[in-house]
N, C-alpha and C positions, 0 to 999 in steps of 0.2 A: 504494500500500500504506500502510496506517496503521501509524504507529509512535508511540512514546513522545514523538516531536518534535511530533506533531500536536496536543498538549495543553499547556494551562496549568494552574496550580492555585494556589490562595491559600495563603500561608504563614501560620502562626499568627498573625503580626502583622497580617495582612490584605493585605499586597503580593502582587501577581500574580507567579507565578514561571513563566516559559516552560520547559517540560519539555525543550526543544530544547537547553537549556544543558547537559544531561546527556549529549548525544550524545558517543561516544568514550569513556564510562565504562560500566562493567557496574554495573547498578542493581538494587537489591532494593526493591521496592514492597511495603509491609506496612500492613495495617489494624491499628491498635493500640487498647489500652484500658488505663486505669491501674488498675482495680479487678477485674481477670480472673485467673483461675488461671494464665494464661500470661503475665501482665504481667512475670514474672521473665525473659522471653526478651529484654526490653530489654538485659539485661546481655550476653547472647550477641550480640545484634545490635551493640551498642557495641563488643564485643570484635572483631568482623568489621570493623567501620568503622575501628578504631584500627590493626588488623593490615594491612589491604588499601587504605586510601585513597590511599596514596602509589603504588599500582599502577593507580589508576583505578577504584576501586570506591566506591559509596555506597549508603547505605540511605536510602530516603524514607519517613517515618512519617506515615500518614494516621489521626489519631484519629477513632474512630467510636463512636457511642452507641447503635447498633442492636441490639446482642446483650445483653440482660439489663440494659440501663441502666448498663453498667459503664465509661462515660466520661462521667460527669455533669458534670465540671468546666469551667471556662472555659478559653481559650486560654492565659491566664497560669498558671492552676492546673496544666494539663497540662505546660506548659513547665517550671515550676518543679519539679514532681514528677520529671520525666524528667531533670533536670539534677542535682537534689540527691541523688536516689536511685540513679541509675545513670550519672551523668557524661555524658549523651547529648550528642554534639555534631553529630550528623547533622540534616539538615533535618526540622523539624516542620512539617506542614501544618495547615491550619484543619480544625477538626472537621466531619465531613459524612457524608451515608449513601453506602454502597457497593453497596447493592441498592435496588430499586424506582424509582419515578418521580423521586425526588429525588436519585439517583445521579448523580455528574458523568460527562461524556462519557468521561473516563479510566476510570472504574470499569465503564461499560458496555462499553468496548473490552476491558478486561482479562477480563470474564466473559462476552464475547458470543460468537457463533458464529465470527466472524472469528479469535478468540484461539485456537482449538483447546482451549478449556477452557470450553465454553458451560455454566456453571451457577452460580447465584448463590453469594456468599460465604457459608459456613456459620457462621462464627465469627470472633472476634477473632484476630489474628496469622497470617491466611491471607497467604502470601507469593508475589510474582510475581517472577520473575528475568528480567531485560531486558538483551540483548546490547549491545555498543557501538554498533551500527547503530539501536538503539532497538526492536529486535523482541523480542516475548515469546517467551521459550524454554521456560519451565517454571512450573508452579503447584505450590506446596506447602501442604498443609492445616495447620492451626494445631498439631498434635501435632508436627510436624517441628521439631526443635530447630535454632537457627541453626547450631551447629558442623556439623550434618548436610549442610548445603548447601554446605560448603567445597569438596568435589571438584567440583561443577557450577561453582561460582564460579571456582575455579582455572583449569578448562578454558576459560572464557571470557575470563580474564585472560591466558591464554597461558603458564601455567606451573604 
């Protein structure tokens, strides 16, 4: 069975990060953009991170410029924006595609037939909830605000 642990992704600084390092945590994978109407969701994502990290939760942000060119900056620009504007301290990965032939194997898995949610990402801030065993549990479309995910996250955290 394919799980989050089957993949690695490059962090914003270019280092490869084995996603198996997140086994045992509840993970929210999000494709992000700095110039989107949903960019304000960074605040809610950071609030979830701050409130739940000690219980084994983390957000993993994957900047993407595929939707309206809303993530045009460099990795340094994106990191500076996220940290100064929203105080983001969760992992930021390298900018990349989430759909199409250049999409990473992670994103192909998240949106593929095996995922149970077999359709392309429609827009920025699509969210994927992963359980402690690395299994994809649920997909949320961009309009779902981070605080709305709290009951599902709490259920996976065991409390």
